[in-house]
C-alpha positions as CSV (number, residue, x, y, z in Angstrom):
1,M,141.3,32.9,126.0
2,S,144.8,32.0,127.3
3,S,146.0,31.2,123.9
4,S,145.2,34.7,122.8
5,L,146.9,35.9,125.5
6,I,150.0,34.2,124.8
7,L,150.0,35.0,120.9
8,A,149.3,38.4,121.9
9,G,152.3,38.8,124.3
10,L,154.4,36.7,121.6
11,G,153.5,39.5,119.1
12,M,154.4,42.4,121.4
13,A,157.9,40.4,121.9
14,A,158.3,40.0,118.0
15,V,158.0,44.0,117.6
16,G,160.2,44.5,120.8
17,F,163.2,42.9,118.9
18,G,162.2,44.2,115.4
19,G,162.1,47.6,117.0
20,R,165.5,47.1,118.7
21,Y,167.5,45.5,115.7
22,V,165.8,48.7,113.4
23,A,167.2,51.1,116.2
24,R,171.0,49.4,116.0
25,T,171.0,48.9,112.4
26,M,170.0,52.5,111.6
27,P,172.9,54.3,112.5
28,Q,174.9,52.0,110.3
29,M,172.5,52.3,107.4
30,A,172.5,56.0,107.5
31,K,176.3,56.4,106.7
32,K,175.9,53.8,104.0
33,A,173.4,55.8,102.6
34,E,175.1,59.0,103.0
35,E,178.2,57.7,101.1
36,A,175.9,56.4,98.3
37,L,174.5,59.7,97.7
38,K,177.7,61.0,97.8
39,Q,178.7,58.7,94.8
40,M,175.8,59.3,92.6
41,P,176.7,62.0,89.7
42,Q,175.1,65.2,90.4
43,I,171.5,65.9,88.4
44,N,172.5,69.3,87.4
45,N,176.1,68.5,86.0
46,S,176.6,68.3,82.6
47,E,178.5,65.5,82.2
48,A,176.0,63.6,83.6
49,W,173.9,64.3,80.8
50,A,176.0,64.0,78.2
51,N,175.1,60.6,77.2
52,S,171.4,60.9,78.7
53,K,168.6,59.7,76.3
54,Y,166.4,62.4,77.3
55,Y,166.7,66.1,76.1
56,K,167.4,68.7,78.2
57,G,165.1,71.7,77.9
58,G,161.5,72.7,77.1
59,F,159.8,72.8,74.2
60,D,160.2,75.7,71.2
61,P,157.5,78.2,71.1
62,K,157.6,77.6,67.4
63,M,157.6,73.5,66.3
64,N,160.7,73.0,63.5
65,K,161.9,69.8,62.5
66,R,164.1,68.9,64.6
67,E,162.5,69.0,68.0
68,A,159.6,67.2,66.0
69,A,162.0,64.9,65.4
70,L,163.2,64.8,68.9
71,I,159.6,64.6,70.7
72,L,159.0,61.0,68.1
73,G,162.2,59.8,68.6
74,V,162.7,59.4,64.8
75,S,165.4,61.0,62.4
76,P,164.3,64.4,60.8
77,M,164.1,62.7,57.3
78,A,162.2,59.5,58.8
79,P,159.8,57.8,56.1
80,V,156.3,58.8,56.9
81,K,155.2,55.2,58.1
82,K,158.0,55.2,60.9
83,V,156.6,59.0,61.9
84,R,153.4,57.2,62.1
85,D,154.6,53.8,64.0
86,A,156.2,56.3,66.5
87,H,153.2,58.3,66.9
88,K,151.1,56.0,67.6
89,K,153.1,54.1,70.0
90,I,153.8,57.3,72.0
91,M,149.9,58.0,72.1
92,I,149.2,55.0,73.3
93,Q,151.7,55.7,76.6
94,N,150.3,59.3,77.2
95,H,147.1,59.8,76.1
96,P,145.3,62.0,78.0
97,D,142.0,59.7,78.4
98,R,144.3,57.2,80.2
99,G,146.2,59.5,82.6
100,G,148.6,61.7,80.1
101,S,148.9,65.4,80.1
102,P,147.1,66.9,77.4
103,Y,149.9,69.5,76.3
104,I,152.2,66.5,76.1
105,A,149.6,64.7,73.6
106,A,149.3,68.2,71.8
107,K,153.0,68.6,71.1
108,V,153.4,64.8,69.9
109,N,150.1,65.5,67.5
110,E,151.5,68.9,66.2
111,A,155.1,67.0,65.6
112,K,153.5,64.3,64.0
113,D,151.4,66.7,61.6
114,F,154.6,68.6,61.4
115,L,156.5,65.4,60.1
116,D,153.5,64.4,57.8
117,K,153.9,67.2,55.4
């Protein structure tokens, strides 16, 4: 009985000291976080997206060769085997049965069909 009271007291003391430490270091951590946020590039800044590997923009209403190649991550003149390998890799990651988007899966399938012709 007395040992459990001692352990409870030590636990409460540890929580108190931990809370005190966090309360004292929080202002300094907030200043560092603000400085780091100011140094980060802005997302809507076009220069930050210039060297990005991601395509900024939505899908075209009608599939074209350029868009199909961008979706699959291959060149527009890629051989059929490379197109099929890229399609398989993307579909394994984004299949709707495994939590992927049905819309994205449809676009990936449409891109493969377009480049297979």
